[in-house]
DRENSE-532731 format. One record per residue (C-alpha): residue number from 1; residue in three letters; x, y, z. Coordinates in steps of 0.02 Angstrom, whole numbers. Example, Ala and Ser with C-alpha at 12.3 -4.5 7.8 and 13.67 -1.06 7.14 Angstrom:
2
ATOM   kollo   zalo     east    north       up
ATOM       1    ala      615     -225      390
ATOM       2    ser      684      -53      357
This chain:
470
ATOM   kollo   zalo     east    north       up
ATOM       1    met     7237     4631     4815
ATOM       2    leu     7408     4637     4883
ATOM       3    cys     7424     4620     5073
ATOM       4    lys     7578     4692     5142
ATOM       5    asp     7530     4712     5330
ATOM       6    arg     7423     4579     5422
ATOM       7    thr     7347     4688     5553
ATOM       8    ala     7171     4739     5546
ATOM       9    gln     7191     4915     5584
ATOM      10    asn     7298     4950     5421
ATOM      11    phe     7149     4883     5310
ATOM      12    ser     6996     4976     5260
ATOM      13    pro     6844     4928     5142
ATOM      14    trp     6889     4926     4964
ATOM      15    lys     6734     5041     4920
ATOM      16    glu     6654     5181     5014
ATOM      17    ser     6516     5063     5081
ATOM      18    asp     6475     4968     5234
ATOM      19    ser     6564     4812     5177
ATOM      20    arg     6552     4658     5289
ATOM      21    phe     6682     4534     5295
ATOM      22    leu     6732     4362     5347
ATOM      23    phe     6913     4296     5376
ATOM      24    asp     6974     4114     5392
ATOM      25    ala     7158     4088     5436
ATOM      26    asp     7220     3916     5459
ATOM      27    asn     7381     3996     5528
ATOM      28    pro     7373     4165     5593
ATOM      29    arg     7563     4190     5594
ATOM      30    gly     7576     4162     5403
ATOM      31    glu     7686     4017     5389
ATOM      32    lys     7570     3948     5257
ATOM      33    asn     7442     4015     5142
ATOM      34    cys     7286     4092     5227
ATOM      35    arg     7114     4098     5152
ATOM      36    ile     7007     4253     5140
ATOM      37    phe     6814     4251     5105
ATOM      38    ala     6761     4370     4969
ATOM      39    val     6615     4486     5016
ATOM      40    glu     6502     4569     4900
ATOM      41    ala     6502     4757     4927
ATOM      42    pro     6341     4839     4911
ATOM      43    ala     6283     5004     4833
ATOM      44    met     6289     5158     4946
ATOM      45    asn     6107     5152     4983
ATOM      46    ser     6090     4962     5002
ATOM      47    pro     6014     4905     5167
ATOM      48    arg     6124     4747     5186
ATOM      49    thr     6277     4648     5128
ATOM      50    thr     6292     4469     5066
ATOM      51    ser     6433     4355     5104
ATOM      52    leu     6495     4230     4976
ATOM      53    pro     6573     4059     5007
ATOM      54    trp     6756     4039     4957
ATOM      55    asp     6810     3971     4788
ATOM      56    ala     6945     3994     4678
ATOM      57    ser     6846     4116     4565
ATOM      58    asn     6798     4250     4700
ATOM      59    ala     6942     4250     4824
ATOM      60    tyr     7128     4272     4838
ATOM      61    ile     7255     4157     4901
ATOM      62    phe     7396     4251     4983
ATOM      63    asn     7541     4232     5095
ATOM      64    pro     7556     4377     5213
ATOM      65    asn     7744     4349     5243
ATOM      66    asn     7796     4384     5064
ATOM      67    gly     7643     4456     4978
ATOM      68    asn     7622     4319     4851
ATOM      69    val     7452     4314     4777
ATOM      70    asn     7353     4199     4662
ATOM      71    asn     7249     4317     4551
ATOM      72    asn     7100     4208     4520
ATOM      73    asn     6967     4319     4445
ATOM      74    lys     7059     4469     4496
ATOM      75    asp     6940     4590     4412
ATOM      76    asn     6774     4532     4503
ATOM      77    glu     6674     4662     4591
ATOM      78    asn     6695     4583     4771
ATOM      79    ser     6794     4675     4905
ATOM      80    val     6878     4601     5047
ATOM      81    arg     6960     4663     5214
ATOM      82    cys     7098     4567     5290
ATOM      83    val     7080     4539     5478
ATOM      84    arg     7213     4445     5590
ATOM      85    ser     7129     4325     5706
ATOM      86    glu     7214     4227     5843
ATOM      87    lys     7139     4105     5976
ATOM      88    glu     7193     4116     6148
ATOM      89    lys     7337     4008     6176
ATOM      90    ile     7292     3864     6305
ATOM      91    leu     7448     3810     6412
ATOM      92    ala     7458     3624     6463
ATOM      93    leu     7395     3621     6637
ATOM      94    phe     7544     3553     6713
ATOM      95    ser     7675     3647     6597
ATOM      96    phe     7824     3737     6687
ATOM      97    glu     7763     3904     6612
ATOM      98    asn     7581     3876     6693
ATOM      99    ile     7656     3833     6850
ATOM     100    tyr     7770     3981     6859
ATOM     101    cys     7615     4094     6805
ATOM     102    ser     7519     4027     6953
ATOM     103    tyr     7673     4052     7072
ATOM     104    val     7677     4234     7011
ATOM     105    asn     7493     4255     7052
ATOM     106    cys     7504     4165     7213
ATOM     107    arg     7643     4267     7288
ATOM     108    lys     7544     4433     7256
ATOM     109    arg     7535     4528     7419
ATOM     110    lys     7613     4386     7509
ATOM     111    arg     7790     4387     7450
ATOM     112    asn     7857     4446     7624
ATOM     113    thr     7767     4306     7715
ATOM     114    val     7887     4174     7796
ATOM     115    asn     7820     4029     7682
ATOM     116    ala     7836     4128     7524
ATOM     117    leu     8010     4184     7568
ATOM     118    lys     8068     4001     7606
ATOM     119    phe     7987     3945     7442
ATOM     120    glu     8083     4071     7348
ATOM     121    glu     8247     4035     7425
ATOM     122    asn     8263     3880     7309
ATOM     123    leu     8139     3940     7185
ATOM     124    glu     8198     3846     7029
ATOM     125    gln     8223     3686     7119
ATOM     126    asn     8050     3697     7214
ATOM     127    leu     7962     3737     7049
ATOM     128    gln     8044     3595     6959
ATOM     129    glu     8000     3470     7103
ATOM     130    leu     7820     3528     7085
ATOM     131    tyr     7826     3504     6903
ATOM     132    gln     7894     3332     6919
ATOM     133    ala     7770     3290     7053
ATOM     134    leu     7620     3344     6951
ATOM     135    asn     7668     3259     6790
ATOM     136    asn     7706     3096     6886
ATOM     137    lys     7548     3114     6982
ATOM     138    thr     7635     3094     7139
ATOM     139    tyr     7588     3264     7208
ATOM     140    glu     7508     3265     7385
ATOM     141    pro     7461     3416     7496
ATOM     142    arg     7580     3460     7632
ATOM     143    arg     7547     3514     7818
ATOM     144    ser     7432     3659     7848
ATOM     145    val     7438     3793     7982
ATOM     146    cys     7293     3815     8088
ATOM     147    phe     7253     3975     8185
ATOM     148    thr     7104     4059     8259
ATOM     149    val     7038     4241     8224
ATOM     150    leu     6929     4325     8348
ATOM     151    asn     6856     4466     8267
ATOM     152    pro     6706     4474     8225
ATOM     153    lys     6691     4307     8308
ATOM     154    pro     6798     4158     8344
ATOM     155    arg     6837     4069     8177
ATOM     156    glu     6959     3931     8128
ATOM     157    ile     7073     3955     7987
ATOM     158    phe     7174     3823     7894
ATOM     159    ala     7323     3899     7788
ATOM     160    ala     7387     3790     7657
ATOM     161    asp     7578     3770     7619
ATOM     162    phe     7637     3900     7490
ATOM     163    arg     7674     3756     7371
ATOM     164    asp     7494     3699     7390
ATOM     165    arg     7430     3877     7364
ATOM     166    ile     7506     3871     7185
ATOM     167    ile     7411     3717     7154
ATOM     168    his     7253     3811     7205
ATOM     169    his     7286     3942     7079
ATOM     170    ile     7312     3817     6940
ATOM     171    ile     7149     3734     6986
ATOM     172    val     7039     3892     7011
ATOM     173    ser     7110     3978     6849
ATOM     174    ala     7066     3827     6737
ATOM     175    leu     6895     3798     6815
ATOM     176    glu     6845     3981     6804
ATOM     177    lys     6846     3964     6613
ATOM     178    val     6702     3849     6616
ATOM     179    phe     6607     3902     6777
ATOM     180    glu     6613     4091     6770
ATOM     181    ser     6496     4102     6623
ATOM     182    ala     6379     3984     6703
ATOM     183    phe     6376     4073     6878
ATOM     184    ser     6228     4191     6910
ATOM     185    ser     6241     4371     6893
ATOM     186    asp     6157     4384     7065
ATOM     187    ser     6306     4299     7152
ATOM     188    phe     6446     4424     7212
ATOM     189    ala     6571     4336     7319
ATOM     190    cys     6747     4297     7266
ATOM     191    arg     6720     4347     7089
ATOM     192    lys     6814     4464     6971
ATOM     193    gly     6726     4623     6953
ATOM     194    lys     6601     4589     7100
ATOM     195    gly     6615     4603     7285
ATOM     196    thr     6518     4673     7437
ATOM     197    his     6497     4852     7378
ATOM     198    lys     6424     4795     7209
ATOM     199    ala     6311     4666     7308
ATOM     200    val     6236     4805     7414
ATOM     201    lys     6206     4920     7261
ATOM     202    his     6127     4774     7167
ATOM     203    leu     6017     4746     7319
ATOM     204    gln     5962     4928     7317
ATOM     205    arg     5919     4925     7140
ATOM     206    asn     5814     4769     7160
ATOM     207    thr     5725     4853     7309
ATOM     208    arg     5690     5001     7194
ATOM     209    lys     5619     4885     7056
ATOM     210    val     5506     4787     7177
ATOM     211    ile     5422     4937     7242
ATOM     212    gly     5379     5004     7069
ATOM     213    gly     5532     5105     7014
ATOM     214    asn     5579     5284     7041
ATOM     215    cys     5399     5338     7095
ATOM     216    gly     5356     5181     7156
ATOM     217    arg     5251     5157     7326
ATOM     218    lys     5202     4976     7323
ATOM     219    arg     5213     4876     7473
ATOM     220    ala     5363     4751     7461
ATOM     221    tyr     5446     4614     7565
ATOM     222    phe     5619     4535     7587
ATOM     223    leu     5662     4361     7649
ATOM     224    gln     5838     4344     7709
ATOM     225    leu     5910     4173     7742
ATOM     226    asp     6071     4101     7793
ATOM     227    ile     6147     3919     7782
ATOM     228    ser     6192     3836     7947
ATOM     229    asn     6384     3801     7972
ATOM     230    phe     6398     3812     7783
ATOM     231    phe     6586     3775     7750
ATOM     232    met     6588     3630     7877
ATOM     233    ser     6428     3550     7792
ATOM     234    ile     6492     3551     7618
ATOM     235    asn     6479     3363     7555
ATOM     236    lys     6641     3335     7456
ATOM     237    arg     6563     3204     7341
ATOM     238    ile     6421     3310     7283
ATOM     239    leu     6544     3452     7248
ATOM     240    tyr     6662     3353     7144
ATOM     241    ser     6526     3268     7048
ATOM     242    ile     6468     3447     7001
ATOM     243    ile     6642     3497     6952
ATOM     244    glu     6666     3328     6845
ATOM     245    lys     6501     3346     6757
ATOM     246    lys     6552     3524     6702
ATOM     247    val     6730     3495     6644
ATOM     248    gln     6675     3326     6546
ATOM     249    gln     6544     3432     6454
ATOM     250    ser     6675     3577     6412
ATOM     251    asn     6742     3582     6236
ATOM     252    leu     6882     3705     6289
ATOM     253    trp     7008     3559     6325
ATOM     254    asp     7065     3388     6255
ATOM     255    gly     7044     3234     6343
ATOM     256    asn     7216     3241     6434
ATOM     257    phe     7188     3408     6497
ATOM     258    lys     7025     3362     6570
ATOM     259    glu     7102     3202     6649
ATOM     260    glu     7242     3307     6735
ATOM     261    leu     7118     3439     6796
ATOM     262    leu     7002     3321     6872
ATOM     263    trp     7144     3221     6953
ATOM     264    val     7228     3378     7040
ATOM     265    thr     7053     3441     7089
ATOM     266    lys     6997     3277     7164
ATOM     267    thr     7162     3268     7258
ATOM     268    thr     7136     3442     7330
ATOM     269    ile     6949     3420     7375
ATOM     270    phe     6976     3257     7463
ATOM     271    his     7119     3305     7556
ATOM     272    asp     7082     3326     7747
ATOM     273    pro     7196     3473     7820
ATOM     274    ala     7140     3417     7994
ATOM     275    ser     7241     3254     7971
ATOM     276    asn     7405     3345     7963
ATOM     277    tyr     7424     3520     8033
ATOM     278    thr     7519     3640     8146
ATOM     279    gln     7421     3727     8277
ATOM     280    lys     7476     3912     8290
ATOM     281    ser     7358     3987     8417
ATOM     282    pro     7364     3947     8600
ATOM     283    lys     7251     3820     8659
ATOM     284    trp     7133     3938     8758
ATOM     285    val     7112     4042     8596
ATOM     286    ser     7079     3887     8488
ATOM     287    gly     6958     3822     8616
ATOM     288    leu     6845     3974     8596
ATOM     289    val     6797     3901     8417
ATOM     290    pro     6627     3804     8442
ATOM     291    ser     6654     3614     8409
ATOM     292    his     6532     3603     8263
ATOM     293    lys     6630     3746     8179
ATOM     294    ser     6796     3659     8188
ATOM     295    leu     6862     3562     8043
ATOM     296    val     6941     3438     8168
ATOM     297    asn     6766     3379     8220
ATOM     298    val     6678     3366     8050
ATOM     299    glu     6628     3191     7991
ATOM     300    lys     6738     3113     7848
ATOM     301    gly     6688     3170     7671
ATOM     302    lys     6629     3341     7727
ATOM     303    gly     6698     3515     7758
ATOM     304    leu     6816     3643     7665
ATOM     305    pro     6945     3736     7754
ATOM     306    ile     6909     3925     7779
ATOM     307    gly     7056     4020     7712
ATOM     308    asn     7100     3922     7551
ATOM     309    his     7091     4001     7378
ATOM     310    thr     6998     3847     7311
ATOM     311    ser     6872     3849     7460
ATOM     312    gln     6807     4021     7410
ATOM     313    phe     6781     3964     7227
ATOM     314    phe     6715     3790     7268
ATOM     315    ala     6581     3876     7381
ATOM     316    asn     6520     3966     7226
ATOM     317    val     6518     3810     7124
ATOM     318    tyr     6417     3725     7260
ATOM     319    leu     6278     3864     7287
ATOM     320    asn     6275     3898     7103
ATOM     321    glu     6147     3744     7108
ATOM     322    leu     6042     3849     7229
ATOM     323    asp     6056     4008     7119
ATOM     324    gln     5995     3916     6957
ATOM     325    phe     5853     3836     7063
ATOM     326    ile     5802     4005     7132
ATOM     327    lys     5804     4089     6967
ATOM     328    lys     5745     3952     6842
ATOM     329    glu     5629     3846     6943
ATOM     330    leu     5556     3969     7075
ATOM     331    lys     5568     4113     6941
ATOM     332    cys     5618     4237     7077
ATOM     333    arg     5657     4395     6994
ATOM     334    tyr     5740     4495     7130
ATOM     335    tyr     5879     4400     7219
ATOM     336    val     6059     4427     7288
ATOM     337    arg     6179     4309     7362
ATOM     338    tyr     6352     4333     7453
ATOM     339    val     6425     4164     7507
ATOM     340    asp     6293     4079     7605
ATOM     341    asp     6191     4242     7651
ATOM     342    phe     6060     4273     7519
ATOM     343    ile     5897     4380     7499
ATOM     344    leu     5736     4360     7396
ATOM     345    leu     5614     4506     7360
ATOM     346    ser     5439     4515     7308
ATOM     347    glu     5274     4606     7323
ATOM     348    asn     5186     4462     7399
ATOM     349    lys     5230     4397     7579
ATOM     350    glu     5152     4236     7543
ATOM     351    glu     5251     4198     7390
ATOM     352    leu     5405     4233     7495
ATOM     353    leu     5346     4102     7627
ATOM     354    gly     5316     3974     7487
ATOM     355    tyr     5496     4006     7430
ATOM     356    phe     5568     3974     7603
ATOM     357    trp     5492     3795     7611
ATOM     358    lys     5542     3748     7431
ATOM     359    ile     5725     3820     7463
ATOM     360    lys     5733     3720     7629
ATOM     361    glu     5678     3562     7535
ATOM     362    phe     5799     3587     7394
ATOM     363    leu     5949     3619     7509
ATOM     364    glu     5911     3467     7611
ATOM     365    met     5889     3351     7477
ATOM     366    arg     5996     3405     7340
ATOM     367    leu     6152     3485     7433
ATOM     368    leu     6135     3410     7612
ATOM     369    leu     6124     3573     7684
ATOM     370    asn     6017     3664     7822
ATOM     371    leu     5957     3836     7842
ATOM     372    lys     5983     3923     8000
ATOM     373    asn     5825     3930     8120
ATOM     374    glu     5826     4123     8111
ATOM     375    ala     5734     4189     7952
ATOM     376    thr     5688     4370     7920
ATOM     377    leu     5532     4418     7826
ATOM     378    leu     5503     4606     7834
ATOM     379    pro     5450     4753     7724
ATOM     380    val     5599     4819     7627
ATOM     381    thr     5567     5001     7704
ATOM     382    asn     5625     4928     7866
ATOM     383    gly     5801     4917     7795
ATOM     384    ile     5895     4760     7754
ATOM     385    asp     6050     4712     7865
ATOM     386    phe     6170     4649     7733
ATOM     387    leu     6362     4654     7724
ATOM     388    gly     6395     4793     7851
ATOM     389    tyr     6253     4908     7781
ATOM     390    ile     6069     4951     7807
ATOM     391    thr     6001     4960     7635
ATOM     392    lys     5838     5047     7597
ATOM     393    pro     5765     5086     7421
ATOM     394    trp     5833     5269     7431
ATOM     395    ser     5973     5258     7554
ATOM     396    ile     6114     5154     7626
ATOM     397    phe     6181     5174     7809
ATOM     398    val     6320     5096     7902
ATOM     399    arg     6278     4948     8008
ATOM     400    lys     6273     4994     8193
ATOM     401    arg     6396     4856     8244
ATOM     402    val     6524     4927     8116
ATOM     403    leu     6508     5104     8187
ATOM     404    leu     6534     5038     8370
ATOM     405    asn     6682     4943     8320
ATOM     406    phe     6748     5093     8238
ATOM     407    lys     6722     5200     8391
ATOM     408    lys     6810     5078     8500
ATOM     409    arg     6966     5087     8392
ATOM     410    leu     6958     5283     8398
ATOM     411    ser     6947     5274     8582
ATOM     412    ala     7093     5159     8602
ATOM     413    ala     7199     5273     8485
ATOM     414    asn     7132     5430     8590
ATOM     415    glu     7190     5349     8749
ATOM     416    ala     7369     5300     8679
ATOM     417    leu     7389     5486     8627
ATOM     418    leu     7328     5549     8796
ATOM     419    glu     7458     5434     8888
ATOM     420    ser     7601     5508     8780
ATOM     421    asn     7533     5692     8806
ATOM     422    lys     7513     5711     8613
ATOM     423    phe     7377     5775     8513
ATOM     424    phe     7414     5685     8344
ATOM     425    phe     7530     5534     8292
ATOM     426    glu     7700     5590     8234
ATOM     427    lys     7693     5577     8042
ATOM     428    gly     7791     5425     7983
ATOM     429    ser     7794     5335     8149
ATOM     430    phe     7736     5147     8172
ATOM     431    glu     7581     5197     8269
ATOM     432    glu     7534     5329     8141
ATOM     433    lys     7543     5200     7999
ATOM     434    ala     7450     5069     8099
ATOM     435    phe     7314     5196     8145
ATOM     436    arg     7298     5262     7967
ATOM     437    ser     7277     5082     7890
ATOM     438    ser     7137     5041     8014
ATOM     439    phe     7054     5213     7982
ATOM     440    ser     7070     5204     7790
ATOM     441    ser     6981     5032     7797
ATOM     442    tyr     6829     5107     7897
ATOM     443    ser     6830     5267     7794
ATOM     444    gly     6827     5166     7639
ATOM     445    his     6675     5073     7707
ATOM     446    phe     6591     5233     7746
ATOM     447    lys     6605     5305     7571
ATOM     448    his     6485     5184     7497
ATOM     449    ala     6345     5236     7617
ATOM     450    asp     6256     5397     7659
ATOM     451    ser     6378     5446     7793
ATOM     452    phe     6412     5640     7789
ATOM     453    arg     6327     5677     7949
ATOM     454    leu     6414     5521     8024
ATOM     455    lys     6588     5585     7979
ATOM     456    gln     6548     5758     8051
ATOM     457    gln     6492     5664     8212
ATOM     458    val     6659     5567     8220
ATOM     459    met     6766     5720     8191
ATOM     460    lys     6672     5816     8323
ATOM     461    glu     6691     5673     8457
ATOM     462    phe     6878     5630     8405
ATOM     463    leu     6962     5796     8356
ATOM     464    phe     7132     5709     8298
ATOM     465    thr     7036     5626     8148
ATOM     466    lys     7010     5782     8060
ATOM     467    thr     7175     5757     7975
ATOM     468    cys     7118     5582     7910
ATOM     469    phe     6943     5621     7835
ATOM     470    arg     6968     5692     7657
């Protein structure tokens, strides 16, 4: 059998039958001979096929580059189909190519920021210096920028230097390969293909299941819990031990790759941004953050900076221990978590109370975390306040606080129009772009809820929004 083209789509089974095949290529590019397993072709009415082990009497030795064939037992009744197979290329962790790819990912949607532009001024030199620092193991995180956001409540944000953000992308892209498959399908924060809207839909599906399906009318309850001061309470030693154990058990990488990954991960985790930072917000603004929620006041060995790419991923790694405990030890069928806010559902109220005490003990003993004093245990028909929506088995509504914030924005925009004696913003103006950006954000949020009447009410109250709703 002469193979002139290596690609799978150009080959078909030798006979008109449902032939199965196996292919083993030592070198998919064809620099040296490849080996094909022969497969016995069944009759048209045969229910199954049988694969045969390779030997010189039932297989061809061929070179896809020049078509040379060793015709051992050429006239046998076996048939084969050639398939090209290539494994994913794994770059060295600190290779220049991997560093550059992480830089490209890091600059997405941030290319016009001051730090990104400053780094790009001497791009080649900066990347080369980072390459040398990583390979010589002299890399150390640089000064962070601290600022305070006030909406929805005062929160302290530590933004890493752009150079350090590239390292964060290197770490996360590597660790995702071993952790993503281990994460629970009920965890929705900061993961590809997940997010807030899918978490709400998942919660609604669970409420329908727990009450008995489409026609169900069972009495069911939900237990909603939240972890107190989560990011400031993460124990760095426990976090690193979880990552170290998973990396060492993985067979994806060689020993050198694992050593480099663990070194840079440890350097990032145990770095304290509060020891070297620039305060961007005025003192009266930063003073609004409660002392126990500030990284500056956290005891040594605890706390991750809110705002870093790694912090979001490490939070999932840390609470994956909780996910596995709830699903495997407690055997809770209906569960959903987004960061540190999680919900359990059951037909039995006492069962949920039992879950509460076991989860509390697990968090305190294993992860050194504490639950908030407020816990919600109510019937699912009351509606579940989760991620900006009120979720019920057959409907989803916009949360009242979100609606009030939206109306405040519209009132401010309406007052600005009245002061300038206008009915609408001028098309293309800065004010119009700013308003549309804010409006589109809320409109996108409403689309995932039963909000037809809500939109009608808003358009009636604020006439200038009629051109914005689509």
